[in-house]
N, C-alpha and C positions, 0 to 999 in steps of 0.2 A: 399424525405423520410426524417424523422430526424431519427439522432444516435438511439441506441439501448442500452442501459446497463442496465446489470443484477448485481442487489446486493444481496451479500449471505451473512447473520449474523449469530453468535451462538458462541457455543463455550464456552470459561469461561466469565461468568458473571462481573465477577469484572472490564473490558475493556467496560461496557455497548453498547454492539453489536449491538445492536434494535436502542437505540437513536443514536448514532455513525451512522449508517447504514440510517436511518431519516435524519440526517443532509447532508450526501452525496446525499441520493435524493433529496431535498430539490435544492441543487447547480447544479446538473444535468437536472433538472426539469428548472430550470432558465436558463440555456443555451438551451431549447429547443431538449432535450432528451427524447426520449419516455425509462423511467426506471420502470423496477418489479425489488423489493426487497422479497427475499423471504428467510425464514427460516432454507431451507431444503437444503444440501448436496446433494440431490436428483435431483436438479435444475441442475447440471451438467451430467445428465446421457442422454440424447439427445443431441447423437454428433452431428446430422446436425444441431438441431436449435441453438445450439451453438456456432458455425462455422456462424450463420448468425449473432450474438451479435456482436455489435463494441468494447464494451467494460466491463470488467468483473471485479467487486470490491469485494474482500473477504471481511471480516468485521468477523474473525473466527479464536481464537485463541488456539492455543495445540487445545485437540481432535482427531479424529482420522475420517480418511476418507478410503472408499472400493475403491478396483481397480477400479471400475464400474462407479466410480462417477470421481476418479481423471485422468485417461485416457482419456477421450474426453476434460476435460478441459486442458490438456497439448497439445492435437495436435489442438483443437482450436487457441491456439496462438502461438505454432510450427510451425504449418505447414496452421492453415486457415488464421493467422495473426491478430485474433481477442488482441485488448489488454488487460494489466493487471495493474491496478493501486490500492495501497492500504496504509497503514499507521501502527506503532506501532505494536503489538502484531498479529492484526485482519490480518498481512501477512508476519511479521517478525519473526515470532512464531508458524505459523500453523503446524500442522501433522509431529510431531518431529521425525518419523519413515520414512518422506517420502523423500529420499534425493533429488529425481529430483523435486520434487516441490520447494524445497531449492534452489535446482540451477537455476531454471526458477527465480524465485525472487532475487538472488543475493544476498543473505545473509541469515544469523540464527541470532536470538537473544540466547545470553549465559549470559548475567550478568546484573544489572544495581545496581550497590554498592549501599548504603544507600537507599534504595527500592524508594519510594515515596517522595517529597518533598525536591529533592535537587536542588538546584539554580545554574545554568548553564548558558553560552552563547551558542548561535548557529551562527557561522560566515558562509556567502555567499561566495562561493570560485568563481563560475565564474558570475560577474556580468553584463555580457553582454549577457546570456543565455538569453531566452523567458522566462526560468521557474523561474528567480531570478533575473531579471531585474528592479529595482526601489526600492526592498525589501532591508533594513538594516541588519545586523547582531540585534538579540534580546535576550533577555533574559527567558528565561524559567525554571518556577518551578515544576518540574517533576520528574518522572522516568527519568535516563540516560542512554541510550542504551549502553551496551557494545556486539557490534557483530561479528562474522563471518563472512568475505566479500570476494566477489568474486574478484580478482584482476581486472575482466574486466569490472569492472562498471565503470559509468563517475560518478565522485562525486560532486555534486551540491551545498552540504552546510554540516559544519562540526562542531563537538564539540571537546573537549581536555580531554584525562585523561592523567594527567602529560605531558610529551612528546609525548606522541601518538595523532596521530590526528586522531578520527572516525568519517567515515560518518553518516550522520544524512539523508542526501536525495541522492538517486541517481537513476540514471537511467539507462537500458542496454536493449539489445534485447534478443529474445528468439524465436528464426529461426525466422518467419516472424511477429513473435506480436513483439510488443515495452512494456515495463517494467518500473513503476514507483515505488518507495517507498520512503515513509520519515519515519521516528523513532518513531518523536513525536506522541502524541495521545494517553496518557493513559487513559483517559477518556473524555466525551464529552465535560467538560469546557475544555481540552486544544487544542482539535479541532477547537474549536471555536474561540480561540484567531485568531486576526485579520491575524496575519504574517501565522500561522500555516494553516488557513482555505483559503488563498490565495495561498499558493502553494499548498496546496492540489488541488484548483479547477483549478490552471495552469496545474499539473500533471495526472489529470483526465482526462481534454482536451489533453494535450499532447500524452499520452498513447493511444486512442481513435483510432481506425483505419483508 
């Protein structure tokens, strides 16, 4: 039986969530996944079904999530071992009032100095890891995310803010589930960059239960 993924998109339209969700759906289908794409957080309400999903991909910036939507998602990852993976504000700036969600993700967006159009370098930290092997440092012209991060994360790529090394790609666990996050992906064109897309492809597969 093929792996099953649920992609849920919505929230702030500036991040082109529907288009980004479509990109991820295409990547996963090419890898043989069964993929459901939804535009409602009510997709998280069915706790039993959610625990049968191998991977959840949230593409939802800001917004609010109700307890009856969030609790089954947290339980599916923490207790059921469902993987969760995503990028940019679609996972790292979702549901700003929900601290437990941020704890699961491993970080939260706080600023992007210069807004869009900043030129910066993404540096690969652990070139021997399967998530990054063979990917060289690369330049991005986009938003540059400064984030509050959990010290428990494993950092795979970074960028520099002066003397501060800021994580760009990280992994962690949340209970039984694996968590992958990539701060790149302000809009669909950045997600489609070869380096970003390959990092995301590997991350989606890695996080899958």
